[in-house]
N, C-alpha and C positions, 0 to 999 in steps of 0.2 A: 564890156568890149567884146561879145559874143560879134556885134553886123561890126565892129570900124569897122569906115569904109566899103561899106555896101555900095550899089550907086545902081540902079537898073529899074526901065521902062520896059511895059509890056503892052503896047497898043492894040487899044478899041478891038474885036475879035480877036486876035489872038489867048488862042492855050495857052497856060506857061504851069510848069511842074518847077519843084527844087527836089535835086539829088544830091545826097553827098552822105559821106559818113553820120556816126552819129557825135553826135553834138562839135557839128558845122553851124548851128544856127539856123537849120531849115523853121520846128515848129515854134523858135524864139519871134521871125522877119515875120510869119505866119500870124500872129500871137497880137506884134505889134500892126499888123497893118490891121488887121478887124477890129484893135481898139479895145482888144483882150487884157494886153501890157500894154505901161505906159513906154515912154524909151526915156532915156538917161540925154538923151540932148540927137538931135537930127530933129529930121522929121518923113511920115511918111502920106503918100497920095493914094485912094480909091477913089475911084468916081469921080476922080476928080478936086476932089475935099478932103481935108485933114483926117487923118486916122482916127489921131486919138477925138476928135467935135464934133463924125460925121453923123447925119443921123442916115446909116446907109439900107436899114429898112431890110424890108425881105429878098433884096437883091440876090447877098450873098449869102452865101451857109459856109458853114466846115463843122468837121466833122474830126474830131482826133481819133486819134488810130486805136486810143488805147481808151477809148471811151468807157467815163463806168463812174455812176450814183458813190457819195459819197456814202459810205454805212452807215456816217453819225443822222441824216439826211430820214426822217420821216415821211409814208407816202402823202403826206398832204403835202411833205415840205418840194416833196420833188414835186408833186405836178403844181403848186405853188411857181413855181421857178419856169415853169413851161408859163405858166398863162403869163407870167412877168416878159422868159423869153417871143414868144407872139405876139404882143403890144399890147393884151386884153384887158379894157379897164376893168380898175377892180373892183365892182360892182357886181363884178360877174363870172369873177373869181369861184366863186362860194358855192354858188347854185351849178361851173362846169368841175370844178372838183366833189363834191355830192358825187353826183350825174356817174365819174370814172371810177367812185370811188365803188358802188354801188352795180359801175357794170362790171369789176373784175372780183364784187365780193369783199370789198378790205374794209369796209366803212365802219368795221366795230375794234381796225384791228389802225386804221387813219393818221395814231402819233405814238406807233412805234421806231422804230427806226430802219429799215431796210434789210441789216442782219436778225432783227427779226422776226421777219415777216414769212419766210421761207418754212 
């Protein structure tokens, strides 16, 4: 119910920012529009397509205020996540992951969670 009654249109070419107090629904609205969460009712459209089904690919970026990897994720899992986000074909994942781990000297610690890497 955080966004009950929300109706808005942002015209093409406009820059829009959400302002409001904590708990007002800003992050929820953005996550719904990006397809990171699913609405319980209603719909959102981004670039003319339904937000939960649209493949907007690389035309939209999102950086949350407090981004951090989950402590239980291994270095390999973090890199696999980025391969998926970049929409790399699965056969390319392993060579890319291996190269990144070698670059930063974590090849031997690839399966450790990030809280154990430092």
